[in-house]
C-alpha positions as CSV (number, residue, x, y, z in Angstrom):
1,M,152.8,212.2,51.1
2,P,151.0,210.6,53.9
3,N,152.7,210.5,57.2
4,F,153.0,206.9,58.2
5,T,154.0,205.9,61.7
6,H,155.8,202.6,61.7
7,A,155.5,200.4,64.8
8,S,158.4,198.5,66.0
9,N,158.4,194.7,65.8
10,A,158.1,194.6,69.6
11,E,154.9,196.7,69.5
12,V,153.2,194.5,66.8
13,S,154.1,191.4,68.6
14,Q,152.6,192.8,71.8
15,R,149.3,193.8,70.0
16,V,148.9,190.4,68.4
17,S,149.6,188.6,71.6
18,R,146.9,190.6,73.4
19,R,144.3,190.1,70.6
20,T,145.0,186.3,70.5
21,I,144.6,186.0,74.2
22,A,141.4,188.1,74.2
23,K,139.9,186.1,71.3
24,G,140.8,182.8,73.0
25,A,139.3,184.0,76.3
26,A,136.1,185.1,74.5
27,W,135.6,181.5,73.1
28,S,136.7,179.7,76.1
29,V,134.0,181.1,78.4
30,P,131.0,179.5,76.5
31,V,132.8,176.2,76.1
32,L,133.4,176.0,79.9
33,A,129.8,177.0,80.5
34,A,128.5,174.3,78.2
35,S,130.7,171.7,79.8
36,S,129.5,172.6,83.3
37,A,125.8,172.2,82.2
38,V,126.2,168.3,81.5
39,P,124.7,166.4,84.5
40,V,126.8,163.8,86.2
41,M,124.9,160.4,86.1
42,A,125.0,158.1,89.1
43,A,126.4,154.7,88.4
44,S,123.6,152.0,88.4
45,C,124.0,149.0,90.8
46,T,122.8,145.4,90.2
47,E,123.6,142.2,91.9
48,T,122.8,138.5,91.2
49,K,120.3,136.9,93.4
50,S,118.9,133.4,93.5
51,A,116.2,131.0,94.7
52,E,115.9,127.3,94.7
53,A,113.8,124.2,95.5
54,V,115.7,121.2,96.9
55,V,114.7,117.9,98.5
56,A,115.8,117.5,102.1
57,A,118.3,114.7,102.7
58,S,116.0,113.3,105.3
59,A,113.4,112.6,102.5
60,T,115.8,110.4,100.5
61,T,116.1,107.3,102.6
62,N,112.6,105.8,102.9
63,P,111.8,103.2,100.2
64,T,108.1,103.8,100.5
65,F,108.0,107.6,100.9
66,G,109.7,110.0,98.5
67,P,108.0,113.5,98.7
68,K,108.7,116.4,96.4
69,T,109.6,119.9,97.4
70,T,107.6,122.9,96.2
71,V,108.6,126.6,96.6
72,E,106.6,129.7,95.6
73,F,108.7,132.5,94.3
74,T,107.4,136.0,93.6
75,V,109.3,137.8,90.8
76,P,110.8,141.1,92.2
77,A,110.0,144.5,90.7
78,D,112.3,145.4,87.7
79,V,113.2,141.7,87.0
80,T,112.1,140.5,83.5
81,E,114.5,137.6,82.9
82,I,115.8,134.6,84.9
83,T,118.3,131.9,84.3
84,F,117.2,128.4,85.3
85,E,118.7,125.0,86.0
86,V,116.1,122.2,86.4
87,L,117.1,118.6,87.3
88,G,114.7,115.6,87.3
89,G,114.9,112.9,89.9
90,G,117.2,109.9,89.2
91,G,115.8,106.3,88.9
92,G,116.2,103.8,91.7
93,Y,118.8,101.0,91.7
94,G,118.5,98.8,94.8
95,S,121.0,97.4,97.3
96,Y,120.1,93.8,97.8
97,G,121.9,91.2,95.7
98,N,120.3,90.7,92.3
99,A,118.0,93.8,92.9
100,S,120.7,95.7,91.0
101,G,120.0,93.6,88.0
102,S,123.1,91.4,88.4
103,S,124.4,92.8,85.2
104,G,126.4,96.0,86.0
105,I,123.8,98.2,84.3
106,T,122.7,101.5,85.8
107,A,119.3,103.1,86.5
108,G,118.2,106.1,84.4
109,S,119.4,109.6,85.2
110,G,117.1,112.6,85.5
111,A,117.3,115.2,82.7
112,L,119.1,118.5,83.3
113,V,117.4,121.4,81.5
114,T,119.2,124.8,81.5
115,G,118.5,128.2,79.9
116,T,116.8,131.6,80.3
117,M,113.2,132.7,80.3
118,T,111.2,135.9,80.5
119,V,109.2,136.7,83.5
120,A,106.8,139.5,84.6
121,P,107.5,141.5,87.8
122,G,105.1,140.5,90.5
123,S,104.2,137.1,88.9
124,V,104.5,133.9,91.0
125,L,106.6,131.0,89.9
126,T,106.2,127.5,91.4
127,L,109.4,125.6,91.7
128,V,108.9,121.8,92.0
129,A,111.9,119.6,92.8
130,G,111.2,115.9,92.1
131,N,112.5,113.2,94.4
132,G,114.5,110.3,93.1
133,G,113.4,106.7,92.8
134,A,114.5,104.1,95.4
135,G,115.5,100.5,95.5
136,P,114.8,97.7,97.9
137,A,117.0,97.7,100.9
138,R,116.4,94.0,101.5
139,E,114.8,90.9,100.0
140,D,111.0,90.7,100.5
141,Q,110.8,94.5,100.4
142,R,107.7,94.3,98.3
143,I,106.6,97.5,96.7
144,V,109.0,100.5,96.4
145,T,107.3,103.8,95.7
146,G,108.4,106.3,93.0
147,G,109.8,109.7,93.7
148,D,107.0,112.4,93.8
149,G,107.4,115.4,91.5
150,Y,105.8,117.2,88.6
151,G,104.9,113.8,87.2
152,A,105.5,111.2,89.9
153,G,107.9,108.4,89.2
154,G,106.3,104.9,88.8
155,H,106.2,102.4,91.7
156,T,107.9,99.0,91.3
157,G,105.8,95.9,91.0
158,N,104.4,94.5,94.2
159,P,105.4,90.8,94.8
160,T,103.6,89.5,97.9
161,A,104.4,85.8,97.9
162,I,105.0,84.4,101.4
163,N,107.4,81.7,102.5
164,G,109.6,82.4,99.6
165,H,111.8,85.0,97.9
166,T,110.4,88.2,96.5
167,L,112.4,91.0,94.9
168,T,111.8,94.2,93.1
169,G,113.8,96.6,90.9
170,G,114.0,100.3,91.5
171,S,111.2,102.9,91.3
172,G,111.1,105.8,88.9
173,G,112.3,109.4,89.6
174,G,109.9,112.3,89.7
175,G,110.0,115.2,87.2
176,S,111.1,118.7,88.3
177,A,109.5,121.9,86.9
178,I,109.0,125.6,86.9
179,L,105.3,126.6,86.6
180,V,103.9,130.0,85.7
181,G,100.3,130.5,86.7
182,G,100.0,126.7,87.3
183,Q,101.2,125.9,83.7
184,P,104.6,124.3,82.9
185,A,107.2,126.6,81.5
186,V,110.1,124.1,82.0
187,V,110.0,120.4,82.9
188,A,112.9,118.0,83.4
189,G,112.0,114.3,83.1
190,G,112.8,111.7,85.8
191,G,114.9,108.6,85.2
192,G,113.4,105.0,85.0
193,G,114.2,102.5,87.8
194,I,116.4,99.5,87.1
195,G,115.0,95.9,86.7
196,S,116.0,92.9,88.8
197,I,116.8,89.2,88.3
198,E,116.3,86.3,90.7
199,Y,117.2,82.6,89.9
200,F,118.0,79.2,91.4
201,P,120.4,77.5,91.3
202,T,122.8,80.4,91.0
203,N,124.9,78.8,88.2
204,G,124.1,77.9,84.6
205,Y,122.6,81.3,83.6
206,A,124.0,83.9,81.3
207,Y,122.4,87.3,80.5
208,T,123.3,90.3,78.4
209,T,121.8,93.8,78.3
210,A,121.3,96.1,75.4
211,G,119.6,99.4,74.5
212,A,119.3,102.7,76.4
213,T,119.4,103.3,80.2
214,G,116.0,104.8,80.9
215,D,117.3,108.4,81.2
216,G,114.9,111.3,81.6
217,G,114.1,113.3,78.5
218,L,116.7,115.0,76.2
219,P,113.9,116.1,75.5
220,N,112.5,112.6,74.9
221,G,112.9,109.8,77.5
222,D,115.1,106.7,76.8
223,T,113.6,103.2,76.8
224,G,114.6,101.0,79.7
225,H,117.3,98.2,79.3
226,D,116.5,95.1,77.3
227,I,117.7,91.8,78.9
228,T,118.4,88.5,77.2
229,I,118.6,85.5,79.6
230,T,119.9,82.2,78.4
231,R,120.3,78.7,79.9
232,T,120.6,75.3,78.2
233,G,117.5,74.7,76.3
234,F,116.1,78.3,76.2
235,N,116.8,81.9,75.3
236,D,114.4,84.5,76.7
237,Q,114.3,88.3,76.0
238,L,112.7,90.9,78.2
239,F,112.2,94.5,76.9
240,G,112.4,97.6,79.1
241,G,109.6,100.1,79.3
242,G,109.2,102.7,76.6
243,G,110.4,106.2,77.1
244,A,108.0,109.2,76.9
245,S,108.2,111.4,73.8
246,G,106.9,114.9,74.1
247,S,103.3,114.7,75.3
248,T,103.1,111.0,74.3
249,P,103.7,108.7,77.3
250,G,105.9,105.6,77.2
251,A,104.3,102.4,76.1
252,T,104.8,98.8,77.0
253,R,107.3,97.0,74.8
254,T,106.6,93.5,75.9
255,S,103.7,91.2,74.9
256,A,100.5,91.1,77.0
257,L,100.0,88.8,79.9
258,Y,100.2,85.1,79.3
259,Q,101.0,82.0,81.4
260,A,101.5,78.6,79.9
261,S,102.8,75.1,80.5
262,N,104.3,72.8,77.9
263,G,103.2,69.7,79.7
264,N,106.7,68.7,80.9
265,N,106.5,70.4,84.3
266,T,107.8,73.6,82.7
267,R,105.9,76.9,83.2
268,Y,106.7,80.2,81.7
269,S,105.1,83.6,81.9
270,R,105.4,87.1,80.7
271,V,103.5,90.1,82.2
272,A,103.2,93.3,80.2
273,S,104.3,96.6,82.0
274,N,102.1,99.6,82.7
275,P,102.3,102.5,80.3
276,G,103.2,106.0,81.5
277,L,100.5,108.7,81.8
278,P,100.1,111.8,79.5
279,P,100.5,115.4,80.7
280,S,98.0,116.7,83.3
281,G,97.8,119.5,85.8
282,S,100.4,117.6,88.0
283,G,102.6,116.3,85.1
284,G,102.7,112.9,83.6
285,A,103.3,110.0,86.0
286,G,105.6,107.0,85.2
287,G,104.0,103.6,84.8
288,Q,104.2,101.0,87.6
289,G,106.4,98.0,87.0
290,A,104.7,94.7,86.4
291,T,104.4,91.9,89.0
292,S,105.1,88.4,88.0
293,P,103.0,85.3,89.0
294,A,104.6,83.4,91.9
295,F,106.5,80.2,90.9
296,Y,107.1,77.4,93.4
297,S,110.7,76.2,93.0
298,G,110.1,72.9,94.6
299,N,113.1,73.3,96.9
300,S,114.3,75.3,99.9
301,W,113.7,78.5,98.0
302,G,109.9,78.0,98.0
303,W,107.9,80.6,96.1
304,I,109.7,83.1,93.8
305,Q,108.1,86.3,92.7
306,I,109.5,89.6,91.2
307,G,108.5,93.2,90.4
308,G,109.7,95.3,87.4
309,G,111.2,98.8,87.7
310,G,109.0,102.0,87.6
311,G,109.0,104.5,84.8
312,G,110.2,108.1,85.2
313,G,107.8,111.0,85.6
314,G,107.9,114.3,83.8
315,Y,105.9,116.2,81.2
316,A,104.7,112.7,80.1
317,G,105.6,109.5,82.0
318,G,107.8,106.6,80.9
319,A,106.4,103.0,81.0
320,G,107.2,100.6,83.8
321,G,109.2,97.4,83.3
322,A,107.6,94.1,82.3
323,T,108.4,90.7,83.9
324,S,109.3,87.3,82.5
325,G,110.0,83.9,84.1
326,R,110.5,80.2,83.6
327,L,110.2,77.2,85.9
328,Q,111.5,73.7,85.3
329,A,110.2,71.7,88.2
330,N,112.9,70.4,90.5
331,S,115.5,71.7,88.2
332,Y,115.7,75.5,87.8
333,V,113.6,78.6,88.1
334,Y,114.2,82.3,87.2
335,Q,112.2,85.5,87.3
336,A,113.3,88.8,85.7
337,G,111.9,92.3,86.0
338,G,112.6,94.9,83.3
339,S,113.8,98.5,83.7
340,G,111.4,101.5,83.4
341,G,111.6,104.1,80.7
342,G,112.4,107.8,81.2
343,G,109.9,110.6,81.4
344,S,109.9,113.4,78.8
345,S,111.1,117.0,79.3
346,F,109.5,120.2,78.0
347,V,110.1,124.0,77.5
348,D,107.5,126.5,76.6
349,D,108.9,128.5,73.7
350,A,106.6,131.4,74.4
351,V,108.6,132.3,77.5
352,V,111.8,130.3,77.3
353,T,114.4,132.3,75.2
354,A,117.2,129.7,75.3
355,S,117.5,126.1,76.5
356,A,119.7,123.0,76.5
357,F,119.2,119.4,77.6
358,A,121.8,117.1,79.2
359,D,122.1,113.9,81.2
360,G,121.8,115.0,84.8
361,G,124.2,112.3,86.1
362,N,122.1,111.5,89.2
363,A,121.2,107.9,88.6
364,A,121.5,105.8,91.8
365,A,124.8,104.1,92.1
366,A,125.2,100.3,92.3
367,G,124.4,99.0,95.7
368,S,122.5,102.2,96.8
369,A,118.9,102.0,97.8
370,A,118.8,105.8,98.6
371,R,116.9,108.3,96.4
372,H,118.8,110.7,94.2
373,P,116.5,113.7,93.9
374,G,116.4,116.5,91.4
375,Y,116.2,120.3,92.1
376,V,115.3,123.7,90.6
377,K,117.7,126.6,90.8
378,I,117.0,130.1,89.4
379,S,119.1,133.3,89.4
380,Y,118.4,136.9,88.2
381,K,119.8,140.4,88.2
382,A,118.2,142.8,90.6
383,P,118.9,146.4,91.9
384,C,121.3,146.5,94.8
385,D,119.6,146.6,98.2
């Protein structure tokens, strides 16, 4: 019979415990070694930075000078995308009496274009902030110039009659843009300037407005306001300037120039507006407002003459406002200038990855002759300094 030696329970337990610990120790060494070999990555750091082009406040008060602002921006290394906000200049309103249109209507707002676009590190972006249109600060102001921009806003008509009463509407707002290599990547259209009405005597007239407001492109520009003027014995309608659509500029919406008399000491006239301009290296300019012929009222008012509102600038320009008038010798006289159409907006789908169009809300307020400019704002993620 074999001679077996029996170990006590305590001895077995002690052997098992030692083997288990030894086995665990043998496996734990490579695990710890593998874990210690994984490198610790440093946390990356980025921050949001920005650049902008804005029109100085000092450049918004002169009715005959409304310069744009241009800023050159070099894309930093490691930046391949920017977020943008581009606002076109608002249309001018006017602060003198009936220069506002005498109907409670508003000038056109600039378009607001927002989104994102791809960029190449080291490339140069040109940011162009368009100025707003202006209005006459007084009677006999004569011409009011449009806001400059990527596509300048159209001037008002230029009534020059002396010894009388002349009045203009508001000029057009300039377009704002981001250019890459001199070519437009984003353009926000400017708003059209409001029209104006002058009449004598001051009672007996009624007028209504209809249609759009001459806003800059969403992406196409609105037409200017239409005005219907009535008095006992006649009803006259004046159409606002056409808005730009894509690369097609705004067209006149009122018949060509004519003047006539019906032989009863009554004269009437209608002067067609100037169309906007198509895209060019400096954008599409808005059309100038028409200038009416001078009518002699035969009373203390003397000669009466009026100018239409200017069209908004942008990718393509909106048309200016036409004029219309009627004179009944020694009885009544009126002259009306139409509103300008809005300029169109644009995005280049080759570089713009997302975009949206909205009313910029910067039309000149009633009673304000000041310019309401646009701007360009960009932001981007860049490594921390």
